[in-house]
TIMI-839214 format. One record per residue: residue in one letter; x, y, z of N, C-alpha, C, O, CB in turn. Coordinates in Angstrom, 2 decimals, always signed. Each point is the difference from the previous one (the first is absolute). Glycine has a CB too. Layout:
! TIMI-839214
A/X/Y/Z/X/Y/Z/X/Y/Z/X/Y/Z/X/Y/Z
...
***
This chain:
! TIMI-839214
X/+3.44/-12.32/-13.89/-1.39/+0.01/+0.43/-0.90/+0.11/-1.24/+0.30/+0.74/-0.93/+0.33/+0.34/+3.16
X/-1.71/-1.84/-2.22/-0.90/+0.01/-1.14/-0.81/+1.30/-0.02/-0.16/+0.68/+1.01/+0.04/-3.20/-0.95
X/-0.38/+2.85/-1.25/-0.82/+1.21/-0.13/-1.26/-0.12/+0.83/-0.47/+0.97/+0.59/+1.36/-0.59/-2.91
X/-1.45/-1.60/+2.38/-1.22/-0.22/+0.77/+0.23/+0.28/+1.48/-0.82/+0.66/+0.65/+0.08/-2.38/-2.33
X/+1.85/+1.23/+2.21/+0.32/+0.21/+1.40/+0.30/+1.47/+0.28/-0.38/+0.53/+1.05/+1.27/-2.87/-0.92
X/-0.21/+3.01/-1.06/+0.28/+1.43/+0.16/-1.31/+0.81/+0.03/-0.14/+0.92/+0.80/+2.36/-1.22/-1.98
X/-3.16/-0.06/+0.30/-1.31/+0.68/-0.01/-0.75/-0.25/+1.31/-0.63/+0.90/+0.55/+0.53/-1.12/-3.06
X/+0.16/-1.02/+3.00/-0.67/-0.33/+1.25/+0.62/+0.80/+1.15/-0.72/+0.53/+0.85/+0.20/-2.85/-1.71
X/+1.84/+2.41/+0.90/+0.67/+0.78/+1.05/-0.45/+1.45/-0.02/-0.26/+0.59/+1.05/+2.24/-2.12/-1.19
X/-2.07/+2.13/-1.04/-0.45/+1.39/-0.13/-1.45/+0.15/+0.46/-0.33/+0.96/+0.70/+1.93/-0.63/-2.62
X/-2.45/-1.28/+1.53/-1.40/+0.08/+0.39/-0.14/-0.17/+1.51/-0.78/+0.71/+0.64/+0.09/-1.61/-2.89
X/+1.43/-0.04/+2.82/-0.05/-0.18/+1.45/+0.46/+1.27/+0.71/-0.59/+0.40/+1.00/+1.01/-2.86/-1.28
X/+0.63/+3.08/-0.22/+0.50/+1.25/+0.59/-1.09/+1.06/+0.02/-0.23/+0.64/+1.02/+2.56/-1.19/-1.83
X/-3.01/+0.74/-0.33/-1.08/+1.00/-0.08/-1.17/-0.34/+0.94/-0.47/+0.87/+0.74/+1.13/-0.43/-3.12
X/-1.10/-1.68/+2.35/-1.17/-0.39/+0.79/+0.29/+0.03/+1.49/-0.84/+0.44/+0.79/+0.08/-1.87/-2.69
X/+1.93/+0.97/+2.31/+0.35/+0.01/+1.43/+0.12/+1.45/+0.48/-0.43/+0.31/+1.11/+1.63/-2.53/-1.34
X/-0.62/+3.09/-0.59/+0.10/+1.42/+0.37/-1.39/+0.58/+0.25/-0.22/+0.69/+0.99/+2.33/-0.46/-2.34
X/-3.03/-0.52/+0.44/-1.37/+0.52/+0.14/-0.66/-0.57/+1.25/-0.67/+0.73/+0.73/+0.50/-0.50/-3.22
X/+0.35/-1.52/+2.74/-0.60/-0.62/+1.19/+0.56/+0.59/+1.29/-0.74/+0.21/+0.96/+0.41/-2.30/-2.27
X/+1.63/+2.36/+1.33/+0.59/+0.58/+1.21/-0.52/+1.40/+0.25/-0.16/+0.42/+1.15/+2.20/-1.80/-1.52
X/-2.29/+2.12/-0.70/-0.54/+1.36/+0.15/-1.45/-0.01/+0.47/-0.38/+0.81/+0.84/+1.93/-0.04/-2.64
X/-2.35/-1.68/+1.26/-1.44/+0.08/+0.24/-0.58/-1.09/+0.90/-1.00/+0.25/+0.68/+0.88/+0.78/-2.87
X/+0.72/-2.21/+2.23/-0.64/-1.11/+0.69/+0.60/-0.39/+1.33/-0.71/-0.54/+0.85/+0.12/-0.23/-3.04
X/+1.86/+1.03/+2.41/+0.66/-0.43/+1.23/-0.19/+1.09/+1.05/+0.39/+1.15/-0.20/+1.31/-2.53/-1.09
X/-2.30/+0.99/+2.40/-0.32/+0.97/+1.05/+0.89/-0.14/+1.23/-0.26/+0.64/+1.02/-2.06/-0.65/-1.84
X/+3.37/-0.79/+0.74/+0.90/-0.20/+1.13/+0.74/+1.31/+0.28/+0.68/+0.51/-0.88/-0.40/-2.99/+0.32
X/-0.42/+3.03/+1.77/+0.65/+1.28/+0.30/+1.53/-0.08/+0.01/+0.67/+1.03/-0.09/-2.67/-0.45/+1.42
X/+2.56/-1.80/-1.23/+1.45/-0.13/-0.01/+0.59/+0.28/-1.38/+1.14/+0.44/-0.13/-1.32/-2.11/+1.96
X/-0.62/+1.43/-2.87/+0.48/+0.18/-1.37/+0.01/+1.50/-0.28/-1.05/+0.62/-0.17/+0.15/-2.89/-0.58
X/+2.09/+2.83/+0.68/+0.15/+1.43/-0.23/+0.09/+0.31/-1.47/-0.74/-0.56/-0.81/+1.88/+0.78/+3.00
X/-0.24/+0.68/-2.54/+0.21/+0.39/-1.39/+0.89/-1.06/-0.66/+1.19/-0.10/+0.29/-1.43/+2.60/+0.27
X/-0.37/-3.28/-1.45/+0.68/-1.13/-0.63/-0.07/+0.15/-1.50/-1.06/+0.31/-0.55/+0.51/-1.81/+2.50
X/+1.67/+1.28/-2.63/+0.05/+0.00/-1.46/+0.47/-1.37/-0.46/+1.02/-0.51/+0.47/-0.55/+3.01/-0.55
X/-1.21/-3.10/-0.84/+0.40/-1.28/-0.57/+1.03/+0.31/-1.08/-0.31/+0.69/-0.97/-1.96/-1.80/+1.48
X/+3.48/+0.60/-0.36/+1.05/+0.27/-0.98/+0.16/-1.12/-1.01/+0.56/+0.21/-1.07/+0.60/+1.14/+2.78
X/-1.66/-2.52/-1.38/+0.11/-1.11/-0.94/-0.62/-1.26/+0.55/-0.22/-0.14/+1.21/+2.28/+1.16/-2.12
X/-2.33/-1.96/+0.00/-0.53/-1.31/+0.38/+0.81/-1.04/-0.77/+0.24/+0.14/-1.20/-2.59/+0.78/+1.67
X/+2.75/-1.95/+0.24/+0.76/-1.09/-0.63/-0.75/-1.30/+0.28/+0.07/-0.54/+1.11/+2.15/+1.78/-0.85
X/-2.93/-1.75/-1.26/-0.82/-1.19/+0.14/+0.79/-1.23/-0.43/+0.70/+0.02/-1.02/-2.78/+1.33/+0.64
X/+1.97/-2.41/+1.16/+0.64/-1.27/-0.36/-0.66/-0.55/-1.26/-1.17/+0.26/-0.26/+1.74/-0.73/+2.70
X/+0.18/-0.30/-3.21/-0.53/-0.54/-1.26/-1.22/-0.87/+0.19/-0.89/-0.02/-0.86/+3.17/+0.09/-0.03
X/-2.34/-0.80/+2.01/-1.16/-0.87/+0.24/-1.18/+0.74/+0.61/-1.02/-0.62/+0.32/+2.61/-1.27/-0.02
X/-1.47/+3.20/-0.13/-1.02/+0.89/+0.58/-0.33/-0.36/+1.45/-1.05/+0.37/+0.51/+0.11/-0.07/-2.79
X/+1.83/-1.03/+2.93/-0.23/-0.38/+1.39/+0.21/+1.14/+0.98/-0.67/+0.07/+1.03/+1.34/-2.36/-1.64
X/+0.26/+3.16/+0.29/+0.28/+1.11/+0.90/+0.45/+1.22/-0.80/+0.45/-0.10/-1.14/+0.18/-1.51/+2.97
X/-0.75/+2.75/-1.18/+0.45/+1.25/-0.62/+0.60/+0.87/+1.09/-0.60/+0.22/+1.05/-1.17/-0.35/-2.88
X/+2.98/+0.62/+1.55/+0.61/+0.97/+0.91/-0.46/+1.38/-0.45/+0.17/+0.38/-1.16/+1.86/-1.87/+1.62
X/-2.60/+2.23/+0.47/-0.48/+1.35/-0.27/+0.96/+0.96/+0.68/+0.06/+0.06/+1.23/-2.50/-0.80/-1.42
X/+3.20/+1.49/-0.61/+0.99/+0.92/+0.54/-0.67/+1.34/+0.29/-0.67/+0.57/-0.86/+2.52/-1.73/-0.41
X/-1.65/+1.64/+2.48/-0.65/+1.24/+0.43/+1.02/+0.98/+0.53/+1.02/-0.37/+0.58/-3.09/-0.90/-0.04
X/+1.78/+2.54/-0.76/+0.79/+1.10/+0.56/-0.90/+0.64/+1.05/-1.12/+0.41/-0.30/+2.48/+0.01/-1.87
X/-0.86/-0.34/+3.41/-0.81/+0.48/+1.11/+0.65/+1.25/+0.58/+1.19/+0.00/+0.31/-2.00/-2.35/+0.20
X/+0.02/+3.41/-0.37/+0.50/+1.23/+0.60/-0.08/-0.10/+1.52/-0.90/-0.64/+0.54/+0.19/+1.96/-2.56
X/+1.65/-0.68/+2.69/-0.02/+0.04/+1.45/+1.29/-0.54/+0.58/+0.90/-0.43/-0.72/-3.36/+0.18/+0.67
X/+2.53/+0.28/+1.39/+1.20/-0.52/+0.66/-0.08/-1.53/+0.06/-0.95/-0.61/-0.48/+1.18/+2.74/+1.85
X/+0.78/-2.73/-0.76/+0.10/-1.47/+0.04/-1.22/-0.63/+0.65/-0.51/-1.00/-0.50/+2.99/+1.20/+0.60
X/-2.96/+0.36/+1.01/-1.15/-0.56/+0.71/-1.26/+0.08/-0.87/-0.79/-0.94/-0.06/+1.82/+1.61/+2.26
X/-1.21/+0.46/-2.87/-1.17/+0.16/-0.88/+0.07/-0.96/-1.18/-1.02/-0.56/-0.41/+0.84/+2.97/+1.07
X/+1.38/-2.61/-1.21/+0.15/-0.93/-1.11/-0.30/-1.43/+0.44/-0.66/-0.74/-0.72/+2.38/+2.25/-0.30
X/-1.23/-1.89/+2.20/-0.28/-1.34/+0.52/-1.49/-0.20/+0.23/-0.55/-1.06/-0.32/+2.81/+1.02/+1.41
X/-2.92/+1.06/-0.53/-1.44/-0.10/+0.25/-0.77/-0.10/-1.32/-0.93/-0.79/-0.11/+1.20/+2.12/+2.23
X/+0.13/-0.54/-3.12/-0.67/-0.06/-1.31/+0.18/-1.36/-0.64/-0.95/-0.54/-0.58/+1.31/+2.99/+0.29
X/+0.83/-3.00/+0.38/+0.27/-1.31/-0.57/-0.84/-1.08/+0.69/-0.53/-0.90/-0.65/+2.88/+1.64/+0.07
X/-2.48/-0.64/+1.91/-0.85/-0.94/+0.74/-1.46/+0.14/-0.43/-0.70/-1.00/-0.16/+2.30/+1.08/+2.11
X/-2.05/+1.15/-2.14/-1.36/+0.24/-0.46/-0.24/-0.55/-1.40/-1.06/-0.55/-0.29/+0.99/+2.59/+1.70
X/+1.07/-1.90/-2.27/-0.11/-0.55/-1.36/-0.08/-1.52/+0.03/-0.79/-0.59/-0.73/+2.05/+2.56/-0.16
X/-0.44/-2.60/+1.73/-0.03/-1.46/+0.10/-1.37/-0.46/+0.51/-0.53/-1.01/-0.46/+3.02/+0.96/+0.89
X/-3.04/+0.79/+0.52/-1.32/-0.35/+0.53/-1.10/+0.17/-1.05/-0.99/-0.73/-0.01/+1.78/+1.41/+2.30
X/-0.61/+0.30/-3.18/-1.00/+0.27/-1.03/+0.16/-0.88/-1.24/-0.87/+0.00/-0.87/+0.78/+2.34/+1.71
X/+1.18/-3.09/-0.92/+0.29/-0.80/-1.20/-1.13/-0.96/-0.38/-0.34/-0.07/-1.18/+2.74/+0.24/+1.79
X/-3.01/-0.92/+0.33/-1.10/-0.89/-0.41/-1.20/+0.76/-0.58/-0.61/-0.45/-0.96/+1.35/-1.14/+2.74
X/-1.07/+2.75/-1.20/-1.08/+0.83/-0.53/+0.33/+0.46/-1.42/-0.84/-0.09/-0.89/+0.27/+0.84/+3.22
X/+1.79/-0.24/-2.52/+0.42/+0.49/-1.32/-0.05/-1.13/-1.02/-0.45/+0.19/-1.12/+1.92/+1.55/+2.21
X/-0.99/-2.91/-0.69/+0.00/-1.16/-0.90/-1.43/-0.40/-0.39/-0.27/-0.29/-1.17/+2.42/-0.50/+2.22
X/-3.04/+0.79/-0.08/-1.41/-0.34/-0.26/-0.62/+1.00/-0.98/-0.71/-0.38/-0.93/+0.52/-0.65/+3.23
X/+0.46/+2.31/-2.08/-0.53/+1.04/-0.90/+0.56/-0.15/-1.41/-0.72/+0.15/-0.99/+0.48/+1.40/+2.95
X/+1.54/-1.86/-2.05/+0.62/-0.21/-1.32/-0.65/-1.17/-0.70/-0.19/+0.03/-1.22/+2.35/+0.90/+2.06
X/-2.50/-1.98/-0.09/-0.66/-1.17/-0.58/-1.33/+0.34/-0.63/-0.39/-0.62/-0.99/+1.53/-0.77/+2.67
X/-1.84/+2.36/-1.12/-1.29/+0.41/-0.56/+0.17/+0.93/-1.21/-0.87/+0.06/-0.86/-0.14/-0.30/+3.13
X/+2.13/+0.96/-2.32/+0.23/+0.97/-1.07/+0.64/-0.61/-1.24/-0.39/+0.31/-1.13/+0.60/+1.42/+2.87
X/+0.79/-2.58/-1.52/+0.82/-0.49/-1.11/-0.53/-1.32/-0.56/-0.63/-0.79/+0.71/+2.60/+1.94/+0.31
X/-1.71/-1.35/-2.28/-0.41/-1.24/-0.64/+1.21/-0.92/-0.15/+0.46/-0.28/-1.10/-2.32/+1.47/-0.14
X/+2.36/-1.65/+2.39/+1.10/-0.95/-0.04/-0.38/-1.22/+0.84/-0.77/+0.11/+0.95/+2.48/+1.75/-1.27
X/-1.17/-2.99/-0.05/-0.35/-1.26/+0.64/+0.42/-0.02/+1.46/-0.73/-0.51/+0.86/+0.95/-0.64/-3.06
X/+0.94/+1.71/+2.49/+0.54/-0.08/+1.35/+0.56/+1.36/+0.40/+0.87/+0.54/-0.68/-0.33/-3.00/+0.38
X/-1.05/+3.02/+1.38/+0.52/+1.27/+0.50/+1.17/-0.32/+0.93/-0.16/-0.79/+0.94/-2.13/+1.95/-1.13
X/+3.45/-0.58/-0.05/+1.17/-0.33/+0.82/-0.14/+0.47/+1.44/-0.70/+0.96/+0.30/+2.08/-0.81/-2.34
X/-0.70/-0.87/+2.93/+0.09/+0.42/+1.39/+0.91/+1.23/+0.04/+1.09/-0.01/-0.59/-1.45/-2.38/+1.47
X/-0.08/+3.44/-0.20/+0.73/+1.26/-0.01/+0.95/+0.09/+1.19/-0.38/-0.27/+1.14/-1.55/+1.36/-2.30
X/+3.16/-0.71/+0.87/+1.00/+0.22/+1.05/+0.53/+1.42/-0.18/+0.70/+0.30/-0.96/-0.07/-2.78/+1.07
X/-0.97/+3.33/+0.83/+0.45/+1.39/-0.08/+1.42/+0.10/+0.52/+0.34/-0.57/+1.04/-2.71/+1.41/-0.76
X/+3.20/-0.09/-1.02/+1.41/+0.13/+0.34/+0.40/+1.45/-0.25/-0.32/+0.58/-1.03/+0.80/-3.02/+0.45
X/+0.24/+3.01/+1.54/+0.42/+1.39/-0.15/+1.06/+0.12/-1.08/+0.97/-0.77/-0.02/-1.50/+1.20/+2.44
X/+0.34/+0.52/-3.31/+0.94/+0.25/-1.08/+1.04/+1.00/+0.50/-0.30/+1.17/+0.21/-1.47/-1.63/-1.99
X/+2.97/-0.01/+1.96/+1.07/+0.86/+0.51/+0.96/+0.43/-1.10/+1.09/+0.50/+0.30/-1.28/-1.64/+1.89
X/-0.18/+0.97/-3.44/+0.89/+0.36/-1.10/+0.29/+1.50/-0.02/+1.11/+0.41/-0.35/-2.01/-2.35/-0.96
X/-0.09/+2.75/+1.66/+0.21/+1.45/+0.01/+0.99/+0.39/+1.10/+0.86/+0.85/-0.21/-3.19/-0.49/-0.69
X/+2.22/-0.99/+2.08/+0.95/+0.26/+1.08/+1.41/-0.40/-0.43/+0.97/+0.71/+0.26/-2.78/-1.09/+1.45
X/+1.89/-0.76/-2.39/+1.29/-0.49/-0.48/+0.60/+0.98/-1.02/+1.19/+0.32/+0.06/-1.95/-2.72/+0.33
X/-0.06/+2.88/-1.31/+0.46/+0.94/-1.03/+0.47/+1.31/+0.64/+1.01/+0.57/-0.41/-2.60/-1.60/-1.25
X/+0.86/+1.52/+2.66/+0.37/+1.24/+0.67/+1.32/-0.17/+0.76/+0.81/+0.92/+0.07/-3.25/-0.29/+0.13
X/+2.65/-1.81/+0.38/+1.25/-0.28/+0.72/+1.18/+0.01/-0.97/+1.05/+0.56/+0.30/-2.33/-1.93/+1.40
X/+1.10/+0.74/-2.87/+1.06/-0.02/-1.01/+0.29/+1.42/-0.48/+1.16/+0.38/-0.17/-1.86/-2.69/-0.55
X/-0.35/+3.10/+0.51/+0.15/+1.38/-0.43/+0.79/+0.81/+1.03/+0.86/+0.80/-0.37/-3.03/-0.96/-0.90
X/+1.88/-0.05/+2.55/+0.71/+0.71/+1.05/+1.47/-0.40/+0.03/+0.88/+0.85/+0.16/-3.00/-0.71/+1.17
X/+2.39/-1.44/-1.47/+1.38/-0.47/-0.01/+0.77/+0.57/-1.19/+1.15/+0.41/+0.14/-1.87/-2.51/+1.03
X/+0.09/+2.13/-2.33/+0.65/+0.57/-1.18/+0.27/+1.49/+0.19/+1.03/+0.52/-0.44/-2.17/-2.23/-1.00
X/+0.20/+2.39/+2.09/+0.18/+1.42/+0.27/+1.20/+0.27/+0.89/+0.66/+1.03/-0.14/-3.10/-0.73/-0.12
X/+2.72/-1.23/+1.18/+1.15/+0.16/+0.88/+1.31/-0.26/-0.74/+1.02/+0.62/+0.32/-2.44/-1.30/+1.61
X/+1.40/-0.21/-2.91/+1.22/-0.42/-0.68/+0.34/+0.90/-1.18/+1.16/+0.35/-0.20/-1.64/-2.68/+0.92
X/-0.53/+2.69/-1.52/+0.24/+0.79/-1.21/+0.23/+1.47/+0.33/-0.53/+0.50/+0.99/-0.88/-2.12/-2.30
X/+2.20/+2.32/+0.48/+0.21/+1.43/+0.24/-1.29/+0.79/-0.23/-0.90/-0.46/-0.71/+3.32/+0.21/+0.02
X/-2.50/+1.42/+1.29/-1.16/+0.87/-0.15/-0.28/+0.29/-1.47/+0.93/+0.21/-0.77/-0.44/+0.81/+3.01
X/-1.75/-1.01/-2.63/-0.38/+0.31/-1.38/+0.05/-1.21/-0.90/-0.61/+0.02/-1.07/+1.46/+2.25/+1.43
X/-0.17/-3.32/+0.03/+0.03/-1.23/-0.76/+0.74/+0.08/-1.32/+0.00/-0.97/-0.76/-2.12/+0.45/+1.81
X/+2.77/+1.65/-1.35/+0.70/+0.16/-1.27/+1.47/-0.35/+0.14/+0.44/-0.53/+1.02/-2.05/+2.30/-1.68
X/+2.35/-1.46/-0.39/+1.45/-0.26/+0.00/+0.68/+0.98/+0.94/-0.37/+1.17/+0.04/+0.29/-2.03/-2.41
X/+1.09/+0.40/+3.14/+0.65/+0.91/+0.96/+0.77/+1.13/-0.66/+0.24/+1.03/+0.64/-0.06/-2.95/+0.88
X/+0.21/+1.79/-2.79/+0.78/+1.05/-0.65/-0.88/+1.06/-0.66/+0.52/+0.93/-0.61/+1.28/-2.61/+0.23
X/-3.13/+1.56/+0.49/-0.91/+0.98/-0.57/-0.25/-0.19/-1.47/-0.55/+0.89/-0.64/+1.34/+0.66/+2.34
X/-0.40/-2.69/-2.27/-0.16/-0.22/-1.45/-1.46/-0.20/-0.40/-0.31/-0.06/-1.19/+2.59/-0.94/+1.14
X/-3.20/+0.89/+1.03/-1.40/-0.14/-0.35/-0.71/+1.36/-0.07/-1.22/+0.05/-0.11/+1.24/-2.32/+1.18
X/+0.75/+3.38/-1.01/-0.57/+1.33/-0.07/-0.48/+0.26/-1.42/+0.81/-0.01/-0.92/+0.70/+0.82/+2.77
X/-2.82/-0.58/-2.06/-0.53/+0.18/-1.34/+0.47/+1.27/-0.70/-0.06/+0.09/-1.22/-1.89/-1.38/+1.97
X/+2.40/+2.29/+0.03/+0.41/+1.26/-0.63/+1.39/-0.09/-0.60/+0.46/+0.93/-0.67/-1.91/+0.28/+2.28
X/+2.12/-2.35/-1.35/+1.32/-0.19/-0.60/+1.10/+0.74/+0.74/+1.13/+0.05/-0.47/-2.24/-0.35/-1.70
X/+0.80/+0.87/+3.28/+1.00/+0.83/+0.61/+0.36/-0.35/+1.34/+0.85/+0.65/+0.61/-1.60/+1.02/-1.95
***
């Protein structure tokens, strides 16, 4: 990824976060954190990864609210940013944290308690 595209992704992340906090009034949009933005090289589209708090129904409702607010957010970004083409925004739930927690739980089941050597050789006191 080019430095220019990486900078644009970071700026989009910051600006979209601010817009969601202050400008989007859709009651379906609950507590949402932007975890990342992945913009296509041609600036035609951008995937906006979000972390949404709540149960499955609340997450689905928030995602629907975000999709409905996407044209508004895009229009606002067009007025703020100095870029030729504002990408079409596609909000997508970021499940990487869920995936990491699942792996952690599986490792916890497989590895011995304490995560050290079974013979006690990781005891710092030497004894």
